[in-house]
TIGUKE-591656 format. One record per residue: residue in one letter; y negated, z, x negated of N, C-alpha, C, O in turn. Coordinates in steps of 0.02 Angstrom, whole numbers. Atoms other than C-alpha are relative to their C-alpha. Layout:
{A {Y Z X} {Y Z X} {Y Z X} {Y Z X}}
...
//
This chain:
{M {60 -45 31} {617 578 230} {-55 -64 -13} {-43 -114 -45}}
{K {66 57 25} {447 470 219} {-38 35 -35} {-39 96 -44}}
{M {53 -19 18} {310 464 138} {-53 -12 36} {-57 -58 77}}
{F {49 37 -55} {164 454 217} {-78 10 -54} {-105 60 -78}}
{L {45 19 59} {29 385 102} {-68 -20 57} {-65 -63 101}}
{V {82 8 -33} {-180 398 175} {-34 -28 -58} {-14 -12 -114}}
{V {66 38 30} {-309 308 93} {-60 25 25} {-62 24 87}}
{Y {64 -3 -52} {-500 365 133} {-42 4 -76} {-23 9 -135}}
{A {43 18 65} {-657 346 31} {4 97 -12} {25 146 19}}
{E {-4 -44 41} {-690 465 -101} {-54 60 25} {-45 120 14}}
{A {59 -35 -40} {-842 541 -13} {32 67 38} {23 123 13}}
{S {-46 -22 -42} {-737 624 111} {51 44 -11} {73 74 38}}
{D {-61 -11 49} {-588 697 -29} {-19 85 59} {26 105 95}}
{E {-9 -73 -3} {-636 876 32} {6 9 80} {56 43 91}}
{S {-40 -7 -75} {-618 876 239} {61 -31 25} {92 -20 77}}
{I {-57 49 -6} {-485 745 212} {42 61 -4} {59 92 46}}
{T {-51 -38 20} {-375 864 115} {-2 64 65} {35 70 113}}
{A {3 -66 -57} {-430 1031 217} {36 -14 77} {75 17 112}}
{A {-46 10 -80} {-381 948 381} {78 -28 -9} {112 -33 42}}
{F {-84 -24 30} {-200 932 298} {33 53 -4} {86 70 23}}
{K {-24 -54 4} {-200 1082 229} {20 64 68} {66 103 77}}
{K {12 -51 -56} {-260 1179 392} {63 -22 35} {87 24 67}}
{L {-50 -13 -25} {-105 1103 458} {87 20 -9} {139 13 23}}
{G {-52 4 21} {7 1154 349} {53 -23 -52} {112 -6 -61}}
{Y {-40 39 44} {47 1034 213} {-53 -8 -70} {-106 -36 -81}}
{K {48 -30 47} {-2 1099 55} {21 -32 -68} {-5 -27 -124}}
{S {-44 44 55} {113 991 -48} {-20 -59 -22} {31 -90 -6}}
{Y {0 68 -4} {56 820 -93} {-22 -11 -77} {-33 33 -118}}
{T {39 14 44} {-9 717 -224} {-68 -58 6} {-70 -111 38}}
{K {48 49 -22} {-181 641 -241} {-33 -44 -45} {-57 -14 -93}}
{M {30 44 37} {-252 497 -324} {-64 -18 2} {-88 -46 52}}
{H {83 -3 1} {-434 497 -379} {-12 -72 -26} {21 -103 -67}}
{G {31 71 25} {-545 331 -388} {37 -58 -3} {35 -104 -44}}
{A {-31 88 -9} {-439 194 -330} {-49 -34 57} {-64 -11 112}}
{T {26 44 -30} {-539 33 -285} {33 -49 56} {93 -60 47}}
{G {-7 44 -29} {-530 -93 -142} {-47 -20 62} {-102 -1 80}}
{E {33 29 -70} {-556 -194 19} {46 27 62} {107 28 59}}
{G {-44 -9 -43} {-497 -140 170} {5 -41 90} {-44 -78 98}}
{E {43 7 -61} {-510 -188 354} {-50 22 47} {-80 -4 94}}
{E {47 -72 -59} {-604 -34 430} {-49 0 -24} {-94 4 18}}
{S {56 -31 30} {-733 -8 300} {-37 -45 -39} {-27 -104 -21}}
{E {37 51 66} {-849 -97 145} {37 11 -56} {57 66 -76}}
{P {-42 -11 62} {-761 -127 2} {-23 28 -48} {-72 2 -76}}
{K {-3 -55 63} {-759 7 -128} {9 -10 -43} {70 -10 -50}}
{L {-21 49 71} {-762 -69 -303} {-24 31 -51} {-3 11 -105}}
{D {25 -44 25} {-860 60 -381} {-45 -42 -59} {-42 -27 -118}}
{T {44 32 25} {-996 -74 -437} {-56 6 29} {-58 27 87}}
{H {61 -15 -16} {-1173 -72 -425} {-8 -54 76} {-40 -23 118}}
{F {0 35 -73} {-1165 -213 -258} {46 46 30} {16 82 70}}
{W {-57 -24 -31} {-1003 -132 -200} {7 94 -18} {65 112 -27}}
{P {-12 -87 30} {-1003 69 -250} {47 39 56} {72 28 111}}
{G {-55 -48 -41} {-904 198 -190} {67 -18 -43} {71 -70 -77}}
{R {-65 -8 -3} {-717 239 -224} {34 40 43} {9 83 80}}
{N {-56 -48 -69} {-550 307 -117} {28 29 -54} {23 18 -115}}
{N {-29 -20 28} {-445 418 -148} {66 -33 38} {63 -83 73}}
{T {-74 0 -23} {-247 424 -100} {28 61 16} {20 108 -24}}
{L {-48 -70 -23} {-145 561 -19} {54 -10 -3} {63 -63 26}}
{M {-53 31 -3} {20 544 -42} {59 84 21} {62 133 -17}}
{L {-25 -47 -17} {146 667 69} {68 -9 2} {79 -52 44}}
{A {-76 -1 -15} {346 681 60} {3 44 58} {-8 104 51}}
{V {-27 -40 -78} {390 741 249} {71 -11 13} {110 -40 -24}}
{P {-57 -12 -54} {531 766 368} {-16 -83 46} {-76 -95 56}}
{D {20 59 -50} {537 580 485} {-37 48 53} {-82 28 90}}
{E {21 -18 -89} {504 713 626} {-84 21 4} {-123 19 51}}
{D {89 -17 12} {323 770 552} {-38 -64 1} {-99 -59 11}}
{I {49 48 -10} {264 594 554} {-49 -22 77} {-103 -51 72}}
{G {50 1 -49} {190 588 736} {-31 46 -16} {-74 14 -48}}
{C {36 -49 25} {104 747 688} {-72 -22 -33} {-130 -5 -24}}
{L {36 5 79} {28 674 534} {-44 -90 39} {-100 -115 34}}
{I {81 57 -29} {-35 507 638} {-29 34 43} {-86 11 36}}
{E {57 -27 -44} {-125 610 768} {-45 14 -36} {-105 5 -25}}
{L {80 -36 38} {-219 689 638} {-47 -48 -15} {-107 -50 -2}}
{V {51 41 24} {-259 540 553} {-41 -46 45} {-94 -71 27}}
{R {60 23 -31} {-321 460 714} {-70 35 9} {-125 9 11}}
{R {54 -34 -35} {-426 600 762} {-37 0 -77} {-98 4 -72}}
{L {49 1 58} {-493 596 574} {-49 -53 -2} {-108 -50 -22}}
{K {47 86 8} {-554 403 590} {-30 11 70} {-80 -24 81}}
{I {85 -21 -69} {-656 466 767} {-44 39 -31} {-100 16 -38}}
{E {37 -42 20} {-721 616 687} {-47 -25 -73} {-106 -8 -79}}
{Q {26 15 42} {-753 527 514} {-5 -95 7} {33 -120 -35}}
{P {-3 73 -2} {-774 332 544} {-29 -36 -52} {-19 -96 -61}}
{R {17 53 74} {-857 279 383} {45 26 -52} {32 17 -112}}
{A {-34 2 71} {-721 339 284} {44 -19 -13} {79 1 -59}}
{G {-52 45 5} {-610 217 315} {57 16 -8} {87 -18 -50}}
{V {-58 -32 -14} {-459 316 352} {50 -45 28} {48 -63 87}}
{R {-61 22 3} {-292 226 327} {73 31 -2} {71 82 -37}}
{A {-71 -47 4} {-111 298 336} {49 -52 7} {39 -100 44}}
{F {-57 43 10} {52 212 297} {59 27 -11} {61 46 -69}}
{T {-52 -24 9} {226 276 314} {67 -57 -42} {71 -116 -25}}
{F {-37 59 4} {384 194 207} {66 67 -20} {63 129 -26}}
{P {-77 -48 8} {565 273 174} {-5 19 -80} {-13 -21 -126}}
{L {-15 -32 61} {585 406 30} {48 28 13} {64 60 63}}
{E {-69 -56 36} {741 473 -68} {-29 7 -57} {-61 -26 -98}}
{E {19 -42 58} {720 600 -171} {65 4 -46} {118 30 -28}}
{C {-39 21 69} {811 553 -346} {37 73 -38} {95 89 -52}}
{I {-7 -83 44} {811 730 -432} {6 72 28} {10 120 -10}}
//
């Protein structure tokens, strides 16, 4: 099992979340209002000089789903270049 973590501009929240739901991924955890600086977009620090914030979407998925999710993120990066979409995976083990 893997954790699939997606970071994206808060302004793109509805369309990003809808894209995952359309593929059938309706179970997720979302964190609103993350700030930071990335390599592919302007900093989003929620300040006057660097306005904006990010959201993070976390999905616990079987290993075999990762390829499909990566393809979705590649498509989203093309369709929404200003959203600064980035995705990461890491191993996940359910404890309880």
